[in-house]
Backbone bond lengths (Angstrom), bond angles and torsions (degrees), N, CA, C in turn:
res aa  C-N    CA-C-N  psi(-1)  N-CA   C-N-CA  omega(-1)  CA-C   N-CA-C  phi
1 X - - - 1.458 - - 1.576 111.13 -
2 X 1.298 116.27 133.90 1.492 119.69 -179.73 1.509 108.55 -64.52
3 X 1.324 113.50 138.06 1.432 121.16 -177.28 1.532 108.36 -123.45
4 X 1.328 116.22 135.96 1.497 123.29 -178.46 1.512 108.16 -91.73
5 X 1.303 114.17 134.81 1.535 121.93 178.77 1.561 106.86 -102.42
6 X 1.328 112.65 -52.01 1.499 119.20 -177.25 1.514 106.02 -131.67
7 X 1.290 120.32 174.96 1.440 123.15 -178.71 1.575 112.71 -49.89
8 X 1.307 117.91 -33.87 1.491 118.45 -174.69 1.492 112.46 -128.63
9 X 1.311 118.13 19.16 1.466 121.05 177.07 1.518 111.84 -128.74
10 X 1.318 115.70 139.19 1.441 120.87 -175.32 1.516 112.41 -138.25
11 X 1.333 117.80 171.37 1.462 118.13 172.07 1.523 109.86 -156.92
12 X 1.350 114.23 152.20 1.423 120.07 174.50 1.552 103.29 -99.60
13 X 1.338 116.99 121.21 1.499 118.76 -175.28 1.552 114.11 -58.82
14 X 1.283 114.69 161.90 1.428 121.51 -178.82 1.505 111.09 -79.30
15 X 1.329 119.20 165.63 1.420 126.65 -175.10 1.559 104.30 -139.87
16 X 1.376 113.70 112.58 1.438 118.71 -178.94 1.456 115.55 -66.64
17 X 1.286 119.11 -27.54 1.445 124.50 -169.86 1.575 112.49 -54.07
18 X 1.261 117.72 -45.92 1.481 122.62 173.54 1.534 112.46 -120.84
19 X 1.318 116.87 24.52 1.430 122.66 178.34 1.516 115.42 59.10
20 X 1.369 113.62 37.99 1.518 116.98 175.46 1.472 107.14 -74.85
21 X 1.325 119.72 127.67 1.512 125.40 176.13 1.541 109.42 -79.37
22 X 1.326 110.87 168.32 1.496 118.47 166.66 1.511 110.25 -60.86
23 X 1.303 120.04 137.03 1.421 126.39 168.16 1.551 113.29 -106.80
24 X 1.268 117.17 122.89 1.468 121.33 -172.94 1.546 111.46 -94.24
25 X 1.303 114.65 165.37 1.462 120.50 -179.83 1.557 109.59 -155.85
26 X 1.356 114.57 129.59 1.457 118.84 179.54 1.558 106.56 -123.56
27 X 1.362 118.20 129.04 1.360 125.05 -176.67 1.553 112.10 -105.66
28 X 1.353 116.69 100.29 1.421 120.70 173.88 1.471 115.51 -84.23
29 X 1.273 122.23 178.04 1.455 125.58 175.89 1.516 112.76 -70.24
30 X 1.328 115.42 -28.51 1.522 119.42 -177.22 1.498 111.67 -118.57
31 X 1.323 118.32 -34.96 1.425 123.57 -178.01 1.452 116.33 -131.15
32 X 1.328 121.41 153.70 1.451 121.45 175.48 1.521 104.71 -121.19
33 X 1.393 115.96 149.46 1.362 123.74 -176.99 1.612 110.41 -125.09
34 X 1.311 113.45 132.31 1.473 119.06 171.06 1.480 110.63 -97.01
35 X 1.304 118.24 142.06 1.465 124.30 175.58 1.515 109.01 -107.11
36 X 1.372 114.13 113.72 1.449 125.07 -175.58 1.517 111.08 71.37
37 X 1.331 114.83 145.34 1.457 121.60 -171.87 1.523 112.01 -92.18
38 X 1.336 118.88 -22.86 1.454 122.39 -172.12 1.458 113.53 107.16
39 X 1.365 116.14 169.01 1.445 117.35 -176.07 1.538 113.99 -98.66
40 X 1.328 114.87 -1.10 1.500 118.56 177.27 1.601 105.87 -163.02
41 X 1.360 112.09 164.47 1.470 116.55 174.04 1.538 110.75 -56.27
42 X 1.312 114.86 -37.85 1.521 119.96 -177.58 1.506 109.35 -62.26
43 X 1.292 117.27 -43.33 1.439 124.61 179.43 1.535 108.65 -61.57
44 X 1.344 114.51 -48.35 1.470 119.73 -177.78 1.505 111.34 -66.28
45 X 1.322 120.69 -35.29 1.472 123.64 179.21 1.504 107.23 -68.77
46 X 1.359 117.97 -40.48 1.470 117.48 177.58 1.503 114.38 -55.55
47 X 1.357 114.50 -43.73 1.434 122.05 -179.50 1.564 109.78 -60.68
48 X 1.369 113.49 -48.28 1.447 115.86 -178.03 1.527 110.86 -63.96
49 X 1.314 118.99 -37.63 1.486 122.28 178.95 1.482 108.49 -61.74
50 X 1.318 117.64 -42.28 1.525 122.58 -179.77 1.530 110.62 -61.92
51 X 1.296 115.09 -41.41 1.475 121.12 177.06 1.517 109.39 -60.99
52 X 1.319 119.29 -50.14 1.397 124.24 177.96 1.504 113.59 -58.96
53 X 1.281 119.05 -42.78 1.504 123.59 176.19 1.465 110.05 -63.20
54 X 1.316 120.07 -28.17 1.496 123.58 -177.78 1.531 108.71 -90.07
55 X 1.313 121.31 -4.21 1.422 127.04 178.91 1.529 108.67 75.68
56 X 1.319 119.16 28.92 1.451 122.24 177.30 1.496 109.06 -105.32
57 X 1.422 115.70 146.14 1.415 116.34 -175.00 1.588 110.81 -79.17
58 X 1.329 112.44 159.54 1.499 117.39 175.33 1.463 112.52 -58.37
59 X 1.283 121.09 153.91 1.472 121.13 179.74 1.588 111.29 -71.07
60 X 1.383 108.02 147.43 1.436 116.22 174.26 1.508 114.13 -86.93
61 X 1.331 118.42 -16.41 1.470 124.72 179.49 1.481 106.13 -161.69
62 X 1.346 114.37 161.25 1.479 123.50 179.79 1.501 109.10 -127.02
63 X 1.309 119.03 120.36 1.421 124.58 173.99 1.540 109.24 -91.11
64 X 1.372 114.25 126.60 1.474 118.42 -176.97 1.535 110.42 -98.24
65 X 1.280 120.92 128.73 1.425 125.05 -179.57 1.535 117.13 -74.41
66 X 1.346 112.55 -35.66 1.512 119.37 176.10 1.473 107.80 -174.76
67 X 1.284 116.43 170.99 1.538 120.86 -163.30 1.521 112.90 -86.10
68 X 1.366 120.31 -7.39 1.465 120.28 -177.48 1.490 111.99 -52.60
69 X 1.322 116.25 147.15 1.485 122.69 -167.01 1.470 112.28 -56.32
70 X 1.266 118.75 -36.66 1.584 119.78 -175.13 1.409 113.55 -70.73
71 X 1.345 117.10 -16.81 1.568 119.57 178.53 1.560 109.01 -99.98
72 X 1.303 120.76 -13.91 1.513 119.65 -166.45 1.475 114.74 -128.68
73 X 1.318 123.85 -17.93 1.440 121.87 -167.52 1.579 109.63 -73.73
74 X 1.365 119.53 -3.52 1.411 119.12 175.49 1.522 109.22 -98.60
75 X 1.358 120.46 2.41 1.422 120.89 -175.17 1.540 113.77 -57.86
76 X 1.365 118.10 -33.19 1.470 122.95 -178.98 1.557 109.27 -66.43
77 X 1.355 117.69 -22.14 1.478 120.09 -179.19 1.537 113.60 -86.69
78 X 1.314 115.67 -8.32 1.446 122.88 -175.29 1.568 108.71 -71.95
79 X 1.336 112.99 142.88 1.520 119.68 170.90 1.486 116.95 -106.75
80 X 1.314 111.03 28.66 1.496 117.99 178.18 1.523 109.59 -146.25
81 X 1.300 120.39 169.29 1.495 122.02 -178.23 1.529 111.52 -68.39
82 X 1.327 116.44 142.96 1.432 124.94 175.50 1.524 107.32 -101.13
83 X 1.308 121.49 141.14 1.470 127.13 -176.48 1.515 107.62 -118.71
84 X 1.362 119.29 122.03 1.364 120.78 -176.28 1.514 108.33 -140.46
85 X 1.380 115.01 154.13 1.523 117.08 179.01 1.563 106.04 -84.46
86 X 1.310 114.05 168.58 1.497 116.78 -172.58 1.539 115.41 -61.50
87 X 1.354 115.33 -28.79 1.448 119.09 -173.20 1.582 103.98 -78.61
88 X 1.353 115.83 -38.89 1.487 116.27 177.83 1.462 111.73 -61.70
89 X 1.389 116.23 -38.20 1.440 120.76 179.39 1.520 111.54 -60.19
90 X 1.399 114.34 -41.33 1.486 116.91 178.12 1.466 114.03 -63.03
91 X 1.320 117.23 -39.16 1.486 121.66 174.87 1.493 113.62 -63.81
92 X 1.325 115.94 -43.02 1.399 117.33 -179.43 1.504 113.12 -69.09
93 X 1.396 116.10 -33.71 1.443 118.07 175.42 1.579 110.87 -61.10
94 X 1.285 115.85 -40.62 1.468 119.13 179.09 1.563 109.67 -68.08
95 X 1.254 123.48 -41.20 1.471 125.13 -178.95 1.469 109.14 -71.21
96 X 1.302 119.24 -29.64 1.510 121.51 -175.97 1.583 107.56 -67.08
97 X 1.324 117.32 -13.98 1.452 116.34 -179.89 1.525 111.20 -100.06
98 X 1.379 118.36 0.61 1.379 122.24 -179.43 1.598 114.65 -69.29
99 X 1.243 118.55 143.06 1.525 121.33 172.79 1.484 107.22 -87.96
100 X 1.413 113.63 146.57 1.440 118.30 -177.08 1.547 109.13 -118.85
101 X 1.280 114.47 90.44 1.434 124.69 170.55 1.489 106.00 -153.23
102 X 1.392 119.91 167.31 1.417 123.72 -168.10 1.565 108.14 -66.88
103 X 1.375 122.19 -42.49 1.430 117.56 177.78 1.494 114.06 -61.78
104 X 1.292 119.18 -35.81 1.464 121.99 178.79 1.539 112.12 -67.91
105 X 1.303 113.78 -39.08 1.467 120.06 -179.41 1.545 109.42 -68.03
106 X 1.317 116.87 -41.94 1.497 122.25 -179.56 1.538 105.21 -66.68
107 X 1.354 122.43 -39.97 1.429 119.88 179.18 1.560 109.83 -61.48
108 X 1.275 114.49 -37.12 1.538 116.01 -179.01 1.529 111.38 -67.65
109 X 1.362 115.20 -30.20 1.469 115.15 171.42 1.474 114.32 -68.12
110 X 1.395 115.64 -38.91 1.464 118.44 176.59 1.558 113.63 -61.57
111 X 1.326 114.42 -42.95 1.435 116.57 179.77 1.503 116.32 -85.68
112 X 1.330 115.30 3.57 1.475 125.07 177.58 1.524 111.67 65.08
113 X 1.289 117.69 24.88 1.466 120.35 171.26 1.558 110.38 -72.92
114 X 1.314 115.24 -24.55 1.399 122.76 176.23 1.531 110.37 -134.85
115 X 1.318 116.57 168.60 1.513 120.79 178.36 1.542 110.04 -119.70
116 X 1.275 115.60 162.15 1.409 124.64 -173.98 1.549 112.92 -60.97
117 X 1.385 114.22 -40.24 1.469 115.16 -178.06 1.511 111.72 -65.85
118 X 1.358 117.73 -41.32 1.473 116.70 176.81 1.535 111.15 -67.67
119 X 1.301 114.86 -42.93 1.474 118.44 178.11 1.513 112.22 -49.23
120 X 1.403 115.78 -51.16 1.414 120.19 -178.69 1.491 115.44 -65.13
121 X 1.322 117.24 -37.90 1.476 121.09 177.35 1.521 113.01 -68.88
122 X 1.374 117.01 -35.29 1.401 120.14 176.84 1.480 111.67 -63.08
123 X 1.348 118.38 -38.94 1.436 122.89 178.19 1.509 112.20 -63.74
124 X 1.321 113.61 -36.84 1.499 119.07 176.79 1.549 112.16 -69.42
125 X 1.271 115.53 -42.78 1.505 119.27 -176.85 1.504 113.38 -76.50
126 X 1.335 115.54 -25.23 1.501 122.84 -177.77 1.501 110.53 -124.22
127 X 1.311 117.35 83.46 1.510 119.47 173.64 1.545 110.37 -57.90
128 X 1.338 117.48 -29.72 1.421 123.51 178.76 1.580 107.78 -113.19
129 X 1.306 114.67 99.67 1.471 118.70 -177.92 1.505 113.33 -62.23
130 X 1.296 118.79 -23.11 1.467 118.60 178.64 1.528 112.32 -68.97
131 X 1.302 117.77 -6.66 1.436 120.35 -179.84 1.547 111.04 -85.15
132 X 1.276 116.59 -8.32 1.483 119.62 -177.42 1.526 108.37 -77.49
133 X 1.282 114.71 134.08 1.483 118.12 176.42 1.508 103.74 -148.76
134 X 1.390 116.44 118.01 1.421 123.86 179.47 1.515 107.45 -100.67
135 X 1.403 114.07 128.53 1.423 118.58 179.80 1.580 110.25 -123.36
136 X 1.278 118.18 169.54 1.371 123.42 -178.13 1.560 106.46 -97.76
137 X 1.381 114.43 167.40 1.465 118.97 -179.44 1.495 115.73 -75.29
138 X 1.332 118.64 158.89 1.424 121.57 -179.82 1.544 114.06 -84.90
139 X 1.341 115.83 -37.29 1.485 124.01 177.30 1.507 109.22 -116.69
140 X 1.283 119.54 127.97 1.480 126.47 -179.55 1.449 110.56 -116.56
141 X 1.321 118.90 129.39 1.414 122.93 -179.81 1.559 110.29 -128.24
142 X 1.290 115.06 163.41 1.501 121.69 176.02 1.475 110.17 -115.58
143 X 1.314 119.19 124.51 1.438 123.16 170.61 1.568 109.93 84.06
144 X 1.284 116.56 -70.16 1.526 116.83 -174.66 1.583 106.30 -153.58
145 X 1.340 110.98 160.92 1.531 118.52 175.99 1.531 104.71 -150.09
146 X 1.373 111.04 133.15 1.455 113.60 177.08 1.522 109.42 -113.53
147 X 1.355 114.33 133.27 1.491 120.51 -179.85 1.562 109.99 -109.93
148 X 1.258 117.95 133.73 1.460 123.96 168.79 1.499 109.84 -93.64
149 X 1.356 113.64 104.75 1.460 120.33 -177.45 1.561 111.97 -87.92
150 X 1.310 114.32 -6.08 1.506 115.74 -174.58 1.489 108.50 98.31
151 X 1.355 117.50 100.27 1.474 120.77 178.29 1.490 112.79 77.47
152 X 1.342 116.84 -1.57 1.435 121.25 175.43 1.517 109.50 -164.56
153 X 1.312 115.36 158.40 1.481 120.54 178.13 1.498 112.59 -118.09
154 X 1.322 115.28 160.73 1.429 120.51 175.66 1.571 105.12 -128.35
155 X 1.352 115.97 121.37 1.459 118.34 -178.39 1.546 107.87 -107.79
156 X 1.355 114.94 117.60 1.409 118.44 175.78 1.550 110.29 -95.02
157 X 1.313 114.86 117.27 1.478 122.11 -174.39 1.519 113.04 -116.18
158 X 1.276 119.27 117.73 1.448 120.82 174.94 1.546 108.28 -85.87
159 X 1.355 114.81 112.54 1.415 120.17 -174.92 1.559 114.70 -112.77
160 X 1.296 115.81 154.13 1.406 122.22 177.04 1.572 104.63 -70.35
161 X 1.368 114.97 142.93 1.439 119.21 -178.73 1.522 110.38 -168.04
162 X 1.328 116.62 175.15 1.436 121.04 -176.81 1.556 114.71 -94.14
163 X 1.287 117.36 -8.97 1.492 120.54 -169.67 1.546 110.32 -86.96
164 X 1.345 119.98 -50.74 1.393 123.82 -179.90 1.550 108.62 -158.42
165 X 1.288 115.56 153.42 1.449 118.35 -173.26 1.551 114.00 -76.01
166 X 1.296 119.23 -3.20 1.425 123.39 -176.99 1.519 114.60 -118.90
167 X 1.345 116.00 15.03 1.522 116.75 -176.31 1.551 113.43 -69.94
168 X 1.286 112.91 134.94 1.487 123.14 178.26 1.492 108.18 -119.89
169 X 1.361 116.10 143.18 1.473 118.58 167.99 1.557 107.35 -109.42
170 X 1.340 115.60 157.70 1.438 119.82 178.52 1.490 108.19 -118.36
171 X 1.345 116.43 110.95 1.429 124.25 -176.44 1.553 112.18 -96.19
172 X 1.298 120.14 126.09 1.386 123.76 178.41 1.532 108.37 -111.55
173 X 1.346 118.47 88.28 1.499 121.98 -168.26 1.569 112.11 -54.07
174 X 1.308 114.65 -46.96 1.511 120.43 -173.48 1.532 110.41 -62.39
175 X 1.247 117.34 -29.24 1.488 121.59 178.71 1.512 111.64 -98.31
176 X 1.370 117.52 -4.34 1.454 121.92 -172.82 1.537 113.45 46.93
177 X 1.285 113.22 49.79 1.490 120.62 -176.06 1.551 108.36 -128.31
178 X 1.303 115.62 143.36 1.488 124.69 -179.58 1.483 109.02 -125.88
179 X 1.311 119.21 121.77 1.447 122.69 169.68 1.520 108.23 -93.33
180 X 1.311 117.52 115.40 1.440 126.93 -169.47 1.487 115.12 -87.72
181 X 1.320 121.13 -23.72 1.386 121.44 -166.80 1.476 109.56 58.76
182 X 1.406 119.43 -131.59 1.427 122.29 -179.19 1.555 111.60 -111.19
183 X 1.334 115.66 20.55 1.490 121.66 -170.44 1.454 110.39 -62.12
184 X 1.345 122.23 -29.71 1.464 120.44 -177.92 1.546 114.09 -82.94
185 X 1.306 115.01 -3.92 1.473 119.93 -179.72 1.508 113.15 -73.69
186 X 1.314 117.36 164.45 1.406 119.77 174.77 1.590 110.15 -85.56
187 X 1.274 121.33 179.50 1.380 124.83 -179.28 1.507 108.67 -82.19
188 X 1.339 114.53 106.63 1.460 121.62 -179.58 1.517 114.43 -93.23
189 X 1.326 117.77 -13.90 1.471 123.27 -168.62 1.505 113.09 -96.64
190 X 1.337 118.76 -1.68 1.470 122.40 174.89 1.471 107.90 -131.85
191 X 1.355 114.14 134.65 1.365 120.63 179.99 1.630 110.50 -89.84
192 X 1.332 113.40 143.84 1.471 129.53 -9.02 1.504 110.91 -70.85
193 X 1.307 115.68 152.52 1.504 120.81 173.51 1.475 110.58 -56.45
194 X 1.294 116.25 130.88 1.470 117.91 -164.99 1.558 113.03 -156.42
195 X 1.352 115.07 163.46 1.436 121.51 165.10 1.515 110.65 -105.91
196 X 1.325 113.76 129.94 1.454 118.79 174.68 1.488 109.54 -89.27
197 X 1.263 115.41 102.86 1.521 120.64 -163.83 1.520 113.45 -53.44
198 X 1.357 119.27 -50.99 1.436 121.33 -176.21 1.508 112.46 -62.70
199 X 1.314 118.62 -33.83 1.477 121.28 178.65 1.563 109.49 -77.91
200 X 1.266 114.06 -35.20 1.517 115.66 179.40 1.516 107.23 -70.06
201 X 1.293 122.41 -39.74 1.413 124.63 -179.64 1.536 109.83 -64.34
202 X 1.386 116.49 -39.01 1.496 122.47 178.56 1.495 110.39 -64.45
203 X 1.361 117.17 -38.37 1.514 120.97 175.10 1.510 111.31 -61.92
204 X 1.350 115.83 -47.33 1.466 118.80 -179.07 1.516 112.40 -58.09
205 X 1.321 116.07 -40.01 1.482 120.01 176.26 1.493 112.50 -64.01
206 X 1.277 114.51 -43.05 1.481 119.71 177.71 1.539 111.59 -58.81
207 X 1.300 114.89 -44.70 1.496 119.37 -176.75 1.498 112.02 -69.32
208 X 1.383 115.38 -36.61 1.437 118.87 173.63 1.520 112.46 -58.02
209 X 1.348 116.18 -40.00 1.483 118.65 -176.71 1.431 114.16 -75.84
210 X 1.324 121.08 -19.02 1.497 122.46 -178.43 1.566 110.30 -79.50
211 X 1.309 112.31 145.63 1.449 118.29 -176.79 1.529 107.92 -94.19
212 X 1.337 117.99 99.82 1.437 123.54 178.16 1.515 109.65 -153.81
213 X 1.280 115.34 150.22 1.523 121.36 176.69 1.547 112.53 -109.40
214 X 1.361 115.44 -23.15 1.454 119.09 -173.33 1.560 106.50 -132.88
215 X 1.360 117.51 146.56 1.489 118.63 -178.56 1.509 105.66 -145.63
216 X 1.360 115.93 146.24 1.472 122.54 174.50 1.539 111.52 -119.63
217 X 1.318 112.28 123.31 1.459 119.55 177.50 1.472 108.59 -90.30
218 X 1.346 117.06 155.25 1.465 120.95 -173.55 1.492 118.98 -67.01
219 X 1.373 117.08 -25.28 1.397 120.49 -177.86 1.523 113.14 -127.63
220 X 1.319 115.22 30.27 1.421 121.13 179.49 1.534 109.87 -114.52
221 X 1.329 117.06 146.85 1.468 118.82 -172.36 1.484 117.83 -72.52
222 X 1.322 117.80 -17.19 1.441 117.29 -172.26 1.538 106.15 -149.27
223 X 1.297 116.71 160.42 1.434 124.28 171.46 1.547 112.08 -67.69
224 X 1.275 117.82 143.57 1.490 123.63 -178.27 1.454 109.67 -120.34
225 X 1.309 113.71 156.18 1.479 120.75 173.10 1.568 109.41 -72.11
226 X 1.308 112.96 159.78 1.479 120.72 174.11 1.610 108.19 -55.33
227 X 1.316 112.67 -45.25 1.489 114.25 -179.63 1.528 114.64 -61.27
228 X 1.360 113.99 -37.33 1.438 117.65 174.86 1.494 113.65 -63.33
229 X 1.328 114.85 -41.23 1.501 116.39 -177.53 1.500 110.31 -67.60
230 X 1.308 119.14 -42.27 1.462 121.78 179.61 1.521 109.78 -64.84
231 X 1.309 118.20 -41.57 1.471 120.53 175.92 1.487 113.13 -62.04
232 X 1.319 116.70 -38.35 1.478 118.31 -179.55 1.531 109.44 -68.26
233 X 1.357 119.95 -33.45 1.417 123.61 176.94 1.522 110.61 -64.49
234 X 1.317 115.41 -40.68 1.468 123.39 179.94 1.562 108.45 -63.05
235 X 1.338 115.51 -40.14 1.456 119.40 -176.87 1.598 110.19 -70.40
236 X 1.337 112.91 -41.23 1.470 117.22 178.20 1.563 111.59 -59.20
237 X 1.262 117.05 -48.71 1.454 121.20 -177.14 1.485 110.59 -67.04
238 X 1.322 119.07 -31.10 1.436 122.33 176.42 1.560 112.56 -71.82
239 X 1.340 118.09 -32.64 1.439 121.45 -174.08 1.562 114.37 -97.63
240 X 1.335 116.79 -12.20 1.427 117.39 -175.08 1.510 107.80 -113.25
241 X 1.329 111.93 141.76 1.427 116.43 178.09 1.541 108.32 -70.18
242 X 1.337 112.25 125.22 1.498 118.05 -178.91 1.523 110.29 -79.16
243 X 1.332 116.17 136.49 1.429 125.26 175.68 1.475 108.20 -123.44
244 X 1.350 117.32 115.86 1.431 121.85 -177.12 1.550 106.35 -74.95
245 X 1.410 114.70 146.22 1.429 118.37 177.39 1.550 112.10 -70.00
């Protein structure tokens, strides 16, 4: 069910069963923005159906937080432009050449191009692997991109972090809201699972400098305050063995 965070910002909650992340939505006076496309056409359709049920218009564009499958594999089902930073585009270009059958997927596990958790969730989300189609973004930017949605802005900011080299946050200044995607997570895609301390510290400083009071993480059940986000970062760094890049 669609959940409202602020007067003009909403999200569809995550679903752990097949690793579906939260999908965000910002309603401007002229344009609406979706945050992340979803992990499959079914996930994407669910989001659009929830918007329609709430009387909200379909998005005019989709801002992608990073290239991981659960945030991007529904891009080909979208009927509006997708916005990605240049690193996300590079990763999507690589994945668009992947074969989708069990031997190819097992080989990517062997070469560590993919990890077991994603592998298993993809098999749950896609009973028919031939339905997977990875596409690249329609609009590519470097560093940052600001959108005028009408009466409010969306700032897409590519920030240094420990999770992936292409993570972007979406800052909605007028609502004092930040869509984080998975940027606060540790590095799950390289063994051993780790925190890269210098990148993690850089992210923390970036978040401190941004003006927001609420934030939504990609796989968390509710929006959190800025104080909660910063406190959780401090807990992670205290509990996890830091590995310098």
